[in-house]
VMD Tcl script that builds the backbone (N, CA, C; Angstrom):
set m [mol new atoms 285]
animate dup $m
set s [atomselect $m all]
$s set {name element resname resid chain x y z} {
  {N N MET 1 A 0.846 -1.185 0.000}
  {CA C MET 1 A 0.014 -0.036 -0.093}
  {C C MET 1 A 0.872 1.262 -0.021}
  {N N LYS 2 A 0.541 2.267 -0.863}
  {CA C LYS 2 A 1.228 3.462 -0.838}
  {C C LYS 2 A 0.444 4.483 -0.114}
  {N N PHE 3 A 1.164 5.427 0.484}
  {CA C PHE 3 A 0.411 6.520 1.245}
  {C C PHE 3 A 1.184 7.845 0.914}
  {N N ARG 4 A 0.314 8.838 0.715}
  {CA C ARG 4 A 0.906 10.249 0.374}
  {C C ARG 4 A 0.056 11.149 1.248}
  {N N PRO 5 A 0.848 11.825 2.190}
  {CA C PRO 5 A 0.127 12.895 3.061}
  {C C PRO 5 A -0.496 13.955 2.249}
  {N N LEU 6 A -1.472 14.609 2.693}
  {CA C LEU 6 A -2.086 15.739 2.053}
  {C C LEU 6 A -1.670 17.116 2.703}
  {N N HIS 7 A -1.682 18.111 1.798}
  {CA C HIS 7 A -1.393 19.451 2.198}
  {C C HIS 7 A -0.063 19.677 3.010}
  {N N ASP 8 A -0.198 20.104 4.247}
  {CA C ASP 8 A 1.071 20.424 5.087}
  {C C ASP 8 A 1.367 19.293 6.036}
  {N N ARG 9 A 1.042 18.016 5.794}
  {CA C ARG 9 A 1.331 16.892 6.651}
  {C C ARG 9 A 2.507 16.127 6.038}
  {N N VAL 10 A 3.170 15.504 6.995}
  {CA C VAL 10 A 4.323 14.671 6.635}
  {C C VAL 10 A 4.178 13.335 7.327}
  {N N LEU 11 A 4.802 12.237 6.699}
  {CA C LEU 11 A 4.869 11.038 7.227}
  {C C LEU 11 A 6.158 10.679 7.823}
  {N N VAL 12 A 6.335 10.344 9.029}
  {CA C VAL 12 A 7.626 10.220 9.706}
  {C C VAL 12 A 7.847 8.983 10.368}
  {N N LYS 13 A 9.121 8.370 10.248}
  {CA C LYS 13 A 9.506 7.121 10.950}
  {C C LYS 13 A 10.369 7.492 12.017}
  {N N ARG 14 A 10.043 7.088 13.290}
  {CA C ARG 14 A 10.969 7.436 14.493}
  {C C ARG 14 A 12.285 6.781 14.236}
  {N N VAL 15 A 13.362 7.412 14.713}
  {CA C VAL 15 A 14.661 6.901 14.613}
  {C C VAL 15 A 15.013 6.171 16.027}
  {N N ASP 16 A 15.328 4.967 15.899}
  {CA C ASP 16 A 15.561 4.215 17.205}
  {C C ASP 16 A 16.502 4.859 18.175}
  {N N GLN 17 A 16.199 4.796 19.450}
  {CA C GLN 17 A 17.003 5.403 20.444}
  {C C GLN 17 A 18.022 4.473 20.932}
  {N N LYS 18 A 19.150 4.835 21.506}
  {CA C LYS 18 A 20.163 3.947 22.115}
  {C C LYS 18 A 19.624 3.199 23.229}
  {N N GLU 19 A 19.923 1.961 23.424}
  {CA C GLU 19 A 19.487 1.129 24.595}
  {C C GLU 19 A 20.474 1.132 25.736}
  {N N LYS 20 A 21.570 1.819 25.599}
  {CA C LYS 20 A 22.571 1.754 26.696}
  {C C LYS 20 A 22.831 3.314 26.955}
  {N N THR 21 A 23.127 3.599 28.216}
  {CA C THR 21 A 23.562 4.889 28.670}
  {C C THR 21 A 25.115 4.989 28.302}
  {N N ALA 22 A 25.521 6.164 28.531}
  {CA C ALA 22 A 27.084 6.368 28.271}
  {C C ALA 22 A 27.844 5.559 29.238}
  {N N GLY 23 A 27.338 5.276 30.475}
  {CA C GLY 23 A 28.091 4.415 31.415}
  {C C GLY 23 A 27.939 2.940 31.139}
  {N N GLY 24 A 27.084 2.497 30.111}
  {CA C GLY 24 A 26.986 1.219 29.782}
  {C C GLY 24 A 25.802 0.432 30.385}
  {N N ILE 25 A 24.969 1.198 31.062}
  {CA C ILE 25 A 23.765 0.586 31.681}
  {C C ILE 25 A 22.753 0.386 30.586}
  {N N ILE 26 A 22.148 -0.860 30.520}
  {CA C ILE 26 A 21.141 -1.243 29.504}
  {C C ILE 26 A 19.784 -0.764 30.110}
  {N N ILE 27 A 19.055 0.021 29.138}
  {CA C ILE 27 A 17.767 0.578 29.558}
  {C C ILE 27 A 16.696 -0.287 28.937}
  {N N PRO 28 A 15.817 -0.915 29.772}
  {CA C PRO 28 A 14.793 -1.725 29.266}
  {C C PRO 28 A 13.733 -1.045 28.374}
  {N N GLU 29 A 13.169 -1.616 27.402}
  {CA C GLU 29 A 12.289 -1.045 26.431}
  {C C GLU 29 A 11.059 -0.488 27.209}
  {N N THR 30 A 10.637 -1.035 28.312}
  {CA C THR 30 A 9.408 -0.511 28.940}
  {C C THR 30 A 9.593 0.758 29.606}
  {N N VAL 31 A 10.836 1.202 29.903}
  {CA C VAL 31 A 11.057 2.494 30.465}
  {C C VAL 31 A 11.752 3.590 29.524}
  {N N GLN 32 A 11.948 3.114 28.389}
  {CA C GLN 32 A 12.573 4.073 27.414}
  {C C GLN 32 A 11.555 5.118 26.975}
  {N N GLU 33 A 12.101 6.316 26.822}
  {CA C GLU 33 A 11.173 7.323 26.217}
  {C C GLU 33 A 11.106 7.202 24.679}
  {N N LYS 34 A 10.005 7.592 24.137}
  {CA C LYS 34 A 9.883 7.605 22.700}
  {C C LYS 34 A 10.841 8.564 22.177}
  {N N PRO 35 A 11.615 8.250 21.052}
  {CA C PRO 35 A 12.515 9.145 20.500}
  {C C PRO 35 A 11.704 10.335 19.899}
  {N N MET 36 A 12.377 11.570 19.877}
  {CA C MET 36 A 11.795 12.718 19.257}
  {C C MET 36 A 12.479 13.126 17.996}
  {N N GLU 37 A 13.208 12.138 17.450}
  {CA C GLU 37 A 13.888 12.291 16.200}
  {C C GLU 37 A 13.322 11.324 15.232}
  {N N GLY 38 A 13.188 11.766 13.965}
  {CA C GLY 38 A 12.695 10.875 12.949}
  {C C GLY 38 A 13.177 11.269 11.579}
  {N N LYS 39 A 12.809 10.407 10.578}
  {CA C LYS 39 A 13.110 10.594 9.167}
  {C C LYS 39 A 11.790 10.725 8.389}
  {N N VAL 40 A 11.803 11.762 7.574}
  {CA C VAL 40 A 10.579 12.088 6.776}
  {C C VAL 40 A 10.599 10.924 5.591}
  {N N ILE 41 A 9.416 10.225 5.636}
  {CA C ILE 41 A 9.211 9.218 4.612}
  {C C ILE 41 A 8.422 9.769 3.394}
  {N N ALA 42 A 7.459 10.684 3.599}
  {CA C ALA 42 A 6.714 11.332 2.529}
  {C C ALA 42 A 6.155 12.697 3.089}
  {N N SER 43 A 5.921 13.594 2.147}
  {CA C SER 43 A 5.444 14.892 2.598}
  {C C SER 43 A 4.380 15.274 1.455}
  {N N GLY 44 A 3.442 16.063 2.051}
  {CA C GLY 44 A 2.320 16.635 1.216}
  {C C GLY 44 A 2.831 17.726 0.216}
  {N N GLY 45 A 1.888 18.232 -0.502}
  {CA C GLY 45 A 2.153 19.161 -1.591}
  {C C GLY 45 A 2.413 20.590 -1.059}
  {N N GLY 46 A 1.915 20.931 0.097}
  {CA C GLY 46 A 2.116 22.234 0.576}
  {C C GLY 46 A 0.905 22.825 1.170}
  {N N VAL 47 A 1.004 24.067 1.787}
  {CA C VAL 47 A -0.046 24.758 2.356}
  {C C VAL 47 A -0.835 25.495 1.331}
  {N N VAL 48 A -2.095 25.390 1.224}
  {CA C VAL 48 A -2.931 26.220 0.378}
  {C C VAL 48 A -3.328 27.537 1.046}
  {N N THR 49 A -2.908 28.615 0.521}
  {CA C THR 49 A -3.298 29.838 1.176}
  {C C THR 49 A -4.683 30.359 0.850}
  {N N GLU 50 A -5.204 31.510 1.493}
  {CA C GLU 50 A -6.512 31.932 1.141}
  {C C GLU 50 A -6.771 32.368 -0.301}
  {N N ASP 51 A -5.723 32.832 -0.918}
  {CA C ASP 51 A -5.828 33.227 -2.330}
  {C C ASP 51 A -5.632 32.069 -3.329}
  {N N GLY 52 A -5.407 30.843 -2.779}
  {CA C GLY 52 A -5.369 29.705 -3.633}
  {C C GLY 52 A -3.959 29.226 -4.098}
  {N N THR 53 A -2.961 30.046 -3.762}
  {CA C THR 53 A -1.564 29.711 -4.088}
  {C C THR 53 A -1.134 28.526 -3.051}
  {N N VAL 54 A -0.129 27.781 -3.586}
  {CA C VAL 54 A 0.391 26.637 -2.732}
  {C C VAL 54 A 1.784 27.007 -2.300}
  {N N THR 55 A 2.004 27.033 -1.023}
  {CA C THR 55 A 3.289 27.328 -0.443}
  {C C THR 55 A 3.953 25.981 -0.161}
  {N N PRO 56 A 5.156 25.596 -0.825}
  {CA C PRO 56 A 5.684 24.332 -0.557}
  {C C PRO 56 A 6.259 24.035 0.878}
  {N N LEU 57 A 6.353 22.899 1.272}
  {CA C LEU 57 A 6.859 22.647 2.599}
  {C C LEU 57 A 8.495 22.734 2.718}
  {N N ASP 58 A 8.903 23.057 3.864}
  {CA C ASP 58 A 10.427 23.196 4.060}
  {C C ASP 58 A 11.033 21.808 4.200}
  {N N VAL 59 A 10.413 20.841 4.581}
  {CA C VAL 59 A 10.829 19.467 4.729}
  {C C VAL 59 A 10.603 18.631 3.429}
  {N N LYS 60 A 11.598 17.641 3.244}
  {CA C LYS 60 A 11.317 16.859 2.007}
  {C C LYS 60 A 11.701 15.407 2.452}
  {N N LYS 61 A 11.285 14.431 1.622}
  {CA C LYS 61 A 11.681 12.942 1.863}
  {C C LYS 61 A 13.140 12.873 2.209}
  {N N GLY 62 A 13.438 12.098 3.231}
  {CA C GLY 62 A 14.887 11.765 3.636}
  {C C GLY 62 A 15.335 12.731 4.625}
  {N N ASP 63 A 14.673 13.859 5.099}
  {CA C ASP 63 A 15.208 14.788 6.025}
  {C C ASP 63 A 15.109 14.034 7.372}
  {N N ARG 64 A 16.175 14.420 8.278}
  {CA C ARG 64 A 16.089 13.973 9.707}
  {C C ARG 64 A 15.572 15.152 10.459}
  {N N ILE 65 A 14.548 14.948 11.251}
  {CA C ILE 65 A 13.885 16.049 11.914}
  {C C ILE 65 A 13.752 15.816 13.404}
  {N N LEU 66 A 13.532 16.876 14.081}
  {CA C LEU 66 A 13.242 16.889 15.533}
  {C C LEU 66 A 11.809 17.220 15.731}
  {N N PHE 67 A 10.992 16.667 16.641}
  {CA C PHE 67 A 9.622 17.002 16.777}
  {C C PHE 67 A 9.228 16.914 18.271}
  {N N GLY 68 A 8.160 17.548 18.714}
  {CA C GLY 68 A 7.686 17.456 20.081}
  {C C GLY 68 A 7.446 16.065 20.507}
  {N N LYS 69 A 7.401 15.788 21.851}
  {CA C LYS 69 A 7.368 14.500 22.360}
  {C C LYS 69 A 5.948 13.864 22.044}
  {N N TRP 70 A 4.846 14.817 22.112}
  {CA C TRP 70 A 3.510 14.210 21.883}
  {C C TRP 70 A 3.009 14.570 20.496}
  {N N SER 71 A 3.819 14.938 19.550}
  {CA C SER 71 A 3.397 15.324 18.226}
  {C C SER 71 A 2.931 14.214 17.428}
  {N N GLY 72 A 2.014 14.529 16.462}
  {CA C GLY 72 A 1.577 13.584 15.387}
  {C C GLY 72 A 0.562 12.473 15.911}
  {N N THR 73 A 0.127 11.745 14.894}
  {CA C THR 73 A -0.778 10.660 15.183}
  {C C THR 73 A -0.165 9.356 14.748}
  {N N GLU 74 A -0.128 8.484 15.639}
  {CA C GLU 74 A 0.522 7.183 15.366}
  {C C GLU 74 A -0.302 6.348 14.425}
  {N N VAL 75 A 0.257 5.674 13.404}
  {CA C VAL 75 A -0.492 4.903 12.428}
  {C C VAL 75 A 0.531 3.736 12.145}
  {N N LYS 76 A -0.147 2.653 11.585}
  {CA C LYS 76 A 0.660 1.446 11.190}
  {C C LYS 76 A 0.394 1.284 9.734}
  {N N ILE 77 A 1.339 1.334 8.880}
  {CA C ILE 77 A 1.294 1.148 7.413}
  {C C ILE 77 A 2.248 0.148 6.910}
  {N N ASN 78 A 1.862 -0.910 6.308}
  {CA C ASN 78 A 2.684 -2.023 5.852}
  {C C ASN 78 A 3.505 -2.527 6.997}
  {N N GLY 79 A 2.932 -2.586 8.214}
  {CA C GLY 79 A 3.634 -3.265 9.431}
  {C C GLY 79 A 4.598 -2.344 10.169}
  {N N ASP 80 A 4.785 -1.130 9.545}
  {CA C ASP 80 A 5.630 -0.166 10.234}
  {C C ASP 80 A 4.854 0.844 11.041}
  {N N ASP 81 A 5.410 1.129 12.279}
  {CA C ASP 81 A 4.852 2.211 13.135}
  {C C ASP 81 A 5.338 3.519 12.653}
  {N N LEU 82 A 4.460 4.353 12.225}
  {CA C LEU 82 A 4.816 5.624 11.687}
  {C C LEU 82 A 4.004 6.878 12.313}
  {N N LEU 83 A 4.349 8.073 12.050}
  {CA C LEU 83 A 3.633 9.196 12.649}
  {C C LEU 83 A 3.139 10.088 11.533}
  {N N ILE 84 A 1.987 10.613 11.543}
  {CA C ILE 84 A 1.556 11.570 10.554}
  {C C ILE 84 A 1.396 13.003 11.457}
  {N N MET 85 A 2.100 13.939 10.955}
  {CA C MET 85 A 2.057 15.185 11.694}
  {C C MET 85 A 2.016 16.467 10.742}
  {N N LYS 86 A 1.552 17.600 11.176}
  {CA C LYS 86 A 1.632 18.737 10.391}
  {C C LYS 86 A 3.044 19.315 10.475}
  {N N GLU 87 A 3.486 20.014 9.455}
  {CA C GLU 87 A 4.870 20.641 9.317}
  {C C GLU 87 A 5.037 21.581 10.560}
  {N N THR 88 A 4.003 22.194 11.073}
  {CA C THR 88 A 4.109 23.174 12.218}
  {C C THR 88 A 4.577 22.339 13.507}
  {N N ASP 89 A 4.303 20.979 13.617}
  {CA C ASP 89 A 4.708 20.181 14.746}
  {C C ASP 89 A 6.306 19.913 14.732}
  {N N ILE 90 A 6.892 20.233 13.545}
  {CA C ILE 90 A 8.303 19.883 13.407}
  {C C ILE 90 A 9.165 21.056 13.986}
  {N N LEU 91 A 10.062 20.733 14.957}
  {CA C LEU 91 A 10.855 21.816 15.547}
  {C C LEU 91 A 12.095 22.196 14.633}
  {N N GLY 92 A 12.661 21.258 13.887}
  {CA C GLY 92 A 13.750 21.646 13.090}
  {C C GLY 92 A 14.340 20.406 12.311}
  {N N ILE 93 A 15.187 20.693 11.388}
  {CA C ILE 93 A 15.822 19.717 10.544}
  {C C ILE 93 A 17.196 19.571 11.020}
  {N N ILE 94 A 17.614 18.311 11.115}
  {CA C ILE 94 A 19.005 17.930 11.560}
  {C C ILE 94 A 19.824 17.863 10.399}
  {N N GLU 95 A 20.910 18.608 10.248}
  {CA C GLU 95 A 21.845 18.550 9.127}
  {C C GLU 95 A 23.159 17.928 9.472}
}
mol reanalyze $m
mol bondsrecalc $m
mol representation Tube
mol addrep $m
């Protein structure tokens, strides 16, 4: 199944977090926080303004991004756990 977000929404896959601390302590999965970093899988066409023009998104497929802890809506597509969020929920692009 293919999925394409609409307008100013992006499809994001979370980047796995490290399972060890700097001191070598293994953190069990049950107490790990959800990562706030992800990779853009797909993005919509852009924001449609009141006069009908389309403003393209700043993010594109393949960008690594930071987003808020509770941002987006969790979905499962082709067995993958993904997030759909608006571009305004994205805090920045990691370069």
